[in-house]
C-alpha positions as a Markdown table, in Angstrom:
| # | Residue | x | y | z |
|---|---|---|---|---|
| 1 | Met | 13.9 | -4.9 | 12.0 |
| 2 | Ile | 11.5 | -4.0 | 9.5 |
| 3 | Thr | 10.8 | -0.5 | 7.5 |
| 4 | Phe | 7.5 | -0.2 | 5.9 |
| 5 | Ser | 7.4 | 2.1 | 2.6 |
| 6 | Ala | 4.8 | 3.5 | 0.8 |
| 7 | Leu | 4.0 | 4.7 | -3.1 |
| 8 | Pro | 7.2 | 6.2 | -5.1 |
| 9 | Thr | 7.7 | 9.6 | -5.7 |
| 10 | Asp | 8.2 | 9.3 | -9.1 |
| 11 | Ile | 5.2 | 7.5 | -10.3 |
| 12 | Val | 2.8 | 9.0 | -7.2 |
| 13 | Arg | 3.6 | 12.1 | -9.2 |
| 14 | Ala | 3.1 | 10.7 | -12.7 |
| 15 | Tyr | -0.4 | 9.8 | -11.6 |
| 16 | Gln | -1.1 | 13.4 | -10.2 |
| 17 | Ser | 0.1 | 14.9 | -13.6 |
| 18 | Gly | -2.3 | 13.1 | -15.1 |
| 19 | Ala | -0.5 | 9.8 | -16.4 |
| 20 | Pro | -3.0 | 6.4 | -16.8 |
| 21 | Asp | -4.1 | 3.8 | -13.9 |
| 22 | Ala | -3.1 | -0.2 | -14.8 |
| 23 | Tyr | -6.0 | -0.4 | -16.6 |
| 24 | Gly | -5.5 | 2.9 | -19.6 |
| 25 | Ala | -7.8 | 4.8 | -17.7 |
| 26 | Pro | -7.2 | 8.8 | -15.5 |
| 27 | Ala | -8.1 | 8.7 | -12.5 |
| 28 | Glu | -11.0 | 9.8 | -11.0 |
| 29 | Arg | -10.9 | 12.9 | -8.7 |
| 30 | Ala | -12.9 | 12.6 | -5.9 |
| 31 | Val | -13.6 | 15.1 | -2.4 |
| 32 | Ser | -12.6 | 13.2 | 0.8 |
| 33 | Asn | -14.7 | 12.8 | 3.1 |
| 34 | Gly | -11.8 | 12.3 | 5.4 |
| 35 | Ala | -12.0 | 8.9 | 7.0 |
| 36 | Gly | -10.9 | 5.6 | 5.3 |
| 37 | Asn | -9.2 | 7.9 | 2.4 |
| 38 | Pro | -5.7 | 6.8 | 2.6 |
| 39 | Cys | -3.6 | 7.9 | 0.4 |
| 40 | Arg | -0.8 | 5.4 | -0.6 |
| 41 | His | 1.8 | 7.5 | -0.6 |
| 42 | Cys | 2.1 | 10.9 | 3.0 |
| 43 | Leu | 0.5 | 7.5 | 4.2 |
| 44 | Arg | -2.1 | 9.3 | 5.9 |
| 45 | Asn | -6.2 | 10.3 | 5.7 |
| 46 | Ile | -6.7 | 12.5 | 2.7 |
| 47 | Pro | -7.7 | 15.2 | 4.9 |
| 48 | Glu | -11.6 | 16.4 | 4.0 |
| 49 | Trp | -12.9 | 18.5 | 1.5 |
| 50 | Ala | -9.9 | 17.7 | -0.3 |
| 51 | Asn | -9.7 | 16.6 | -3.4 |
| 52 | Met | -7.8 | 12.7 | -4.2 |
| 53 | Leu | -8.0 | 10.6 | -6.8 |
| 54 | Ile | -9.1 | 7.0 | -7.2 |
| 55 | Leu | -6.7 | 4.6 | -9.5 |
| 56 | Ala | -6.8 | 1.0 | -10.0 |
| 57 | His | -2.4 | 0.3 | -9.5 |
| 58 | Arg | -1.3 | -2.5 | -9.7 |
| 59 | Pro | 1.8 | -2.3 | -7.3 |
| 60 | Phe | 4.0 | -5.0 | -9.7 |
| 61 | Asp | 6.5 | -4.7 | -12.3 |
| 62 | Gly | 4.7 | -6.2 | -14.8 |
| 63 | Leu | 1.4 | -9.2 | -15.6 |
| 64 | His | 1.5 | -12.2 | -15.0 |
| 65 | Pro | -0.8 | -14.6 | -12.3 |
| 66 | Tyr | -0.5 | -13.1 | -9.1 |
| 67 | Ala | -0.3 | -9.0 | -10.1 |
| 68 | Glu | -3.2 | -7.9 | -8.5 |
| 69 | Thr | -4.3 | -5.1 | -9.3 |
| 70 | Gly | -7.7 | -2.6 | -7.2 |
| 71 | Ser | -8.4 | 1.2 | -6.2 |
| 72 | Ile | -6.5 | 3.5 | -4.4 |
| 73 | Phe | -6.2 | 6.2 | -3.0 |
| 74 | Leu | -4.0 | 9.5 | -3.6 |
| 75 | Cys | -4.3 | 13.1 | -2.0 |
| 76 | Ala | -4.6 | 14.7 | -5.8 |
| 77 | Glu | -2.0 | 17.9 | -4.9 |
| 78 | Pro | 1.4 | 16.7 | -4.3 |
| 79 | Cys | 1.5 | 15.5 | -0.9 |
| 80 | Glu | 5.2 | 14.6 | 1.0 |
| 81 | Arg | 6.4 | 10.9 | 0.5 |
| 82 | His | 6.2 | 8.5 | 4.0 |
| 83 | Thr | 9.6 | 8.4 | 5.7 |
| 84 | Asp | 9.9 | 5.1 | 5.2 |
| 85 | Ser | 10.2 | 3.6 | 8.9 |
| 86 | Thr | 10.2 | 0.9 | 11.3 |
| 87 | Ala | 7.3 | 2.2 | 13.5 |
| 88 | Leu | 3.4 | 2.2 | 12.0 |
| 89 | Pro | 2.4 | 5.1 | 9.5 |
| 90 | Pro | -0.8 | 6.9 | 10.3 |
| 91 | Val | -2.7 | 5.2 | 8.1 |
| 92 | Leu | -2.3 | 1.8 | 8.8 |
| 93 | Thr | -3.2 | 2.5 | 12.5 |
| 94 | Thr | -7.4 | 3.3 | 11.6 |
| 95 | Ser | -8.0 | -0.4 | 11.1 |
| 96 | Pro | -8.8 | -2.7 | 13.3 |
| 97 | Asp | -6.9 | -5.2 | 10.8 |
| 98 | Tyr | -5.6 | -6.3 | 7.7 |
| 99 | Leu | -4.7 | -8.7 | 5.4 |
| 100 | Ile | -0.1 | -8.5 | 4.9 |
| 101 | Lys | 1.3 | -11.5 | 2.3 |
| 102 | Gly | 4.6 | -12.2 | 2.1 |
| 103 | Tyr | 6.5 | -12.3 | -1.8 |
| 104 | Gly | 9.1 | -13.6 | -3.3 |
| 105 | Arg | 11.1 | -12.3 | -5.6 |
| 106 | Asp | 10.2 | -12.7 | -8.5 |
| 107 | Asp | 6.7 | -11.3 | -7.3 |
| 108 | Arg | 4.8 | -15.0 | -6.6 |
| 109 | Ile | 2.3 | -15.2 | -3.4 |
| 110 | Val | 5.3 | -17.7 | -0.9 |
| 111 | Tyr | 2.3 | -19.9 | 0.4 |
| 112 | Gly | 1.3 | -19.6 | 4.1 |
| 113 | Thr | 2.2 | -16.7 | 4.7 |
| 114 | Gly | -1.8 | -14.4 | 3.7 |
| 115 | Ala | -3.0 | -13.4 | 7.2 |
| 116 | Val | -5.7 | -11.3 | 8.9 |
| 117 | Val | -4.1 | -9.4 | 11.7 |
| 118 | Pro | -5.1 | -7.3 | 15.0 |
| 119 | Thr | -2.9 | -3.5 | 14.1 |
| 120 | Thr | -1.2 | -4.5 | 17.3 |
| 121 | Arg | 0.6 | -7.1 | 15.9 |
| 122 | Leu | 1.2 | -6.2 | 12.5 |
| 123 | Ala | 4.6 | -5.0 | 12.9 |
| 124 | Glu | 5.2 | -8.9 | 14.8 |
| 125 | His | 3.4 | -10.4 | 12.1 |
| 126 | Ala | 5.7 | -8.7 | 8.9 |
| 127 | Thr | 9.0 | -9.5 | 11.6 |
| 128 | Arg | 7.5 | -13.4 | 11.6 |
| 129 | Ile | 6.6 | -13.3 | 7.7 |
| 130 | Leu | 10.2 | -11.9 | 6.3 |
| 131 | Asp | 12.2 | -14.0 | 8.6 |
| 132 | Asp | 11.4 | -16.3 | 5.6 |
| 133 | Pro | 14.9 | -16.7 | 3.5 |
| 134 | Lys | 12.3 | -17.1 | 0.2 |
| 135 | Val | 9.8 | -13.8 | 1.2 |
| 136 | Ala | 11.2 | -10.7 | -0.3 |
| 137 | Tyr | 8.8 | -8.2 | 1.0 |
| 138 | Val | 5.1 | -8.0 | 2.7 |
| 139 | His | 2.0 | -6.7 | 1.6 |
| 140 | Val | -0.1 | -4.5 | 3.6 |
| 141 | Arg | -4.1 | -4.3 | 2.1 |
| 142 | Ser | -7.2 | -3.8 | 3.3 |
| 143 | Ala | -8.6 | -7.2 | 5.4 |
| 144 | Cys | -12.0 | -5.8 | 4.0 |
| 145 | Asn | -11.7 | -4.6 | 0.5 |
| 146 | Asn | -8.0 | -6.0 | 0.1 |
| 147 | Cys | -6.7 | -2.5 | -1.5 |
| 148 | Tyr | -3.0 | -2.3 | -1.7 |
| 149 | Gln | -2.1 | -0.1 | 1.6 |
| 150 | Ala | 1.6 | -0.3 | 1.8 |
| 151 | Arg | 4.4 | -2.5 | 1.7 |
| 152 | Val | 6.8 | -3.9 | 4.0 |
| 153 | Glu | 10.6 | -4.6 | 3.9 |
| 154 | Arg | 13.6 | -5.9 | 5.8 |
| 155 | Lys | 16.1 | -3.3 | 6.7 |
| 156 | Ala | 19.4 | -2.7 | 5.4 |
């Protein structure tokens, strides 16, 4: 079994309170158009006309060659964190496919795990990747823009 996880609340609240992003810059403020603006904390699209943050995020501890940094969206106002779940979060049902990659405990990509998969087979492919004992977790990313969406782990 697997579980889909959103960004931790402490990280998100820091960004919402003005903490600098992965590049040391303040988050940009914008207004959501309602589609294509997935919040990485509530794992829902940010509602149309709602304020949102756009910032650079690196979902890894420390700097190293595999520590990818990319743009993400967050609700500008505090939102409820998506509860870790075995079901696909709402935001992961809004695209026909996603890029997924497995990472080891050292936060390095486990080669051979990366694939663009149809949304309908996302959980199946993530489970297969996590069957490899070298893989500690999986990232789900936009297949078009490579933006980080969520993390997948083995269910405890």
